[in-house]
Every structure is written in C-alpha cells, then in structure tokens.
Rosetta silent file (secondary structure, phi, psi, omega in degrees, C-alpha in Angstrom):
SEQUENCE: MIISSIAPSAKPVSIPVREILPWAIFAGLLCLLTLYFVGAEQGATSIFPGMYIHEFVHDGRHLLGFPCH
SCORE:     score description
SCORE:     0.000 S_00000001
   1 L     0.000  124.433 -176.626  -16.930  -51.514    6.718 S_00000001
   2 L  -113.590  125.875  171.843  -17.728  -48.096    5.104 S_00000001
   3 L  -108.531  115.386  171.170  -16.826  -44.922    6.972 S_00000001
   4 L  -103.411  135.539  178.517  -18.341  -41.794    5.705 S_00000001
   5 L  -121.941  130.807 -179.500  -17.379  -38.409    6.740 S_00000001
   6 L  -113.998  120.391  176.296  -19.543  -35.426    6.133 S_00000001
   7 L   -78.858  130.551  176.812  -17.838  -32.130    6.439 S_00000001
   8 L   -64.327  140.310  177.383  -19.974  -29.429    8.145 S_00000001
   9 L   -68.265  128.842  179.881  -20.909  -26.700    5.845 S_00000001
  10 L   -89.212  132.135 -178.903  -19.069  -23.537    6.564 S_00000001
  11 L   -94.371  140.788 -177.410  -21.086  -20.330    6.511 S_00000001
  12 L   -73.295  148.840 -173.265  -19.212  -17.271    5.268 S_00000001
  13 L   -93.811  123.624  176.681  -18.345  -14.699    7.941 S_00000001
  14 L   -87.857  132.332  178.700  -19.508  -11.156    7.275 S_00000001
  15 L  -103.601  124.278 -176.042  -17.135   -8.405    8.300 S_00000001
  16 L   -71.418  146.765 -177.913  -18.847   -5.142    9.163 S_00000001
  17 H   -61.081  -40.128 -173.966  -17.692   -2.073    7.158 S_00000001
  18 H   -66.041  -15.506  171.626  -17.072   -0.108   10.391 S_00000001
  19 H   -87.316  -26.371  177.699  -14.222   -2.663   11.202 S_00000001
  20 H   -86.510  -32.899 -171.265  -12.645   -2.367    7.836 S_00000001
  21 H   -56.889  -44.721 -177.556  -13.020    1.353    7.199 S_00000001
  22 H   -63.765  -39.939 -179.516  -10.234    2.488    9.655 S_00000001
  23 H   -68.223  -43.204 -178.715   -7.717    0.008    8.130 S_00000001
  24 H   -64.421  -35.414  175.810   -8.760    1.000    4.653 S_00000001
  25 H   -68.533  -42.214  179.619   -8.158    4.716    5.449 S_00000001
  26 H   -65.658  -43.419 -179.184   -4.789    3.905    6.973 S_00000001
  27 H   -68.808  -35.589  176.981   -3.718    1.850    4.086 S_00000001
  28 H   -61.254  -52.790  175.783   -4.948    4.572    1.695 S_00000001
  29 H   -56.146  -37.859  172.833   -2.851    7.243    3.555 S_00000001
  30 H   -65.039  -36.881  177.519    0.224    5.044    3.444 S_00000001
  31 H   -62.635  -47.787  177.646   -0.230    4.612   -0.245 S_00000001
  32 H   -61.470  -45.268  178.741   -0.476    8.378   -0.763 S_00000001
  33 H   -58.753  -44.019  177.409    2.492    9.000    1.409 S_00000001
  34 H   -62.174  -41.261 -179.471    4.554    6.450   -0.482 S_00000001
  35 H   -67.636  -30.460  170.313    3.435    7.843   -3.730 S_00000001
  36 H   -61.446  -55.291 -177.218    4.532   11.349   -2.623 S_00000001
  37 H   -62.679  -36.594 -177.460    7.900   10.163   -1.664 S_00000001
  38 H   -87.370  -32.670 -172.661    8.548    8.130   -4.848 S_00000001
  39 H   -94.400  -39.240 -166.070    6.886   10.593   -7.156 S_00000001
  40 L  -125.164   -5.701 -175.406    7.327   14.129   -5.961 S_00000001
  41 L   -87.320   81.636  173.014    9.965   14.471   -3.327 S_00000001
  42 L  -168.407  155.068  175.002   12.591   16.412   -5.193 S_00000001
  43 H    61.045 -128.443 -169.036   13.130   20.040   -6.215 S_00000001
  44 H   -66.855  -31.680 -178.902   10.445   22.565   -5.636 S_00000001
  45 H   -93.377   10.141 -178.862    7.985   20.161   -3.774 S_00000001
  46 L   -69.291  129.318  176.374   10.733   18.860   -1.474 S_00000001
  47 L   -83.421  -48.619 -177.852    9.868   18.735    2.213 S_00000001
  48 L   -94.598  138.537 -178.628   13.316   17.497    3.319 S_00000001
  49 L   -73.360  151.826  178.212   16.486   19.298    2.297 S_00000001
  50 L    91.054  174.364 -176.899   19.043   17.430    0.170 S_00000001
  51 L  -108.180   18.232 -174.982   18.684   14.683   -2.275 S_00000001
  52 H   -64.907  -46.425 -178.597   18.788   11.728    0.163 S_00000001
  53 H   -65.364  -39.528 -178.834   15.185   10.655   -0.177 S_00000001
  54 H   -62.342  -48.162  175.951   15.300   11.089   -4.010 S_00000001
  55 H   -59.549  -35.012 -177.283   18.363    8.802   -4.141 S_00000001
  56 H   -65.900  -40.053 -176.140   16.801    6.332   -1.851 S_00000001
  57 L  -105.660   19.214 -177.817   13.764    5.815   -3.984 S_00000001
  58 H   -55.438  -52.327  179.017   15.494    6.514   -7.352 S_00000001
  59 H   -61.672  -36.331 -178.121   15.091    3.010   -8.805 S_00000001
  60 H   -64.357  -38.823  178.581   11.493    2.915   -7.616 S_00000001
  61 H   -64.485  -39.895  175.247   10.811    6.135   -9.585 S_00000001
  62 H   -70.708  -39.135  177.192   12.063    4.599  -12.744 S_00000001
  63 H   -65.335  -30.904  179.105   10.155    1.352  -12.201 S_00000001
  64 L   -90.302   -5.802 -179.450    6.861    3.311  -11.708 S_00000001
  65 L    85.228   19.109 -179.933    7.599    5.598  -14.774 S_00000001
  66 L   -85.839  126.366  178.062    8.277    8.801  -12.936 S_00000001
  67 L   -82.371  138.759  177.667   10.860   10.893  -14.852 S_00000001
  68 L  -131.455  -14.179  176.015   13.639   12.392  -12.700 S_00000001
  69 L  -157.727    0.000    0.000   16.514   13.252  -15.021 S_00000001
C-alpha cells in the first residue's frame, strides 16, 4: 500500500505598503529617540536636568562608540 501526500502549494501573501508604513514610521521614530538618548543626552543638548539618563545609558554609549569622557 502506497500513501502519497501532496502538500498544497502556498502562495505568498502580499502586504500592502499602507499597512506597513505607520509601523515603519513608528519604529523609525523610536530608533531616533533611542539614538538621541544614547548619543546626545548630556551637557548642552540635555533636555532633562542632571546626569541620570547619561548614567543609565553610559555603557550603551561606549558600546556604540559615542565618546562621553
């Protein structure tokens, strides 16, 4: 007895750009915000007073190659 199974061919699903665009913009803004806090939140460009944010992202600054001291 021979049993053959034929898998149905799956067609790729197309995702419209108008569904991806809001998420891509949101992800881009999050990336820019993260880059600001890691790379520029200290000294003259500081939005928040004190060094709390700088100390929180200090190791990330060195990992990404931003000089800070």
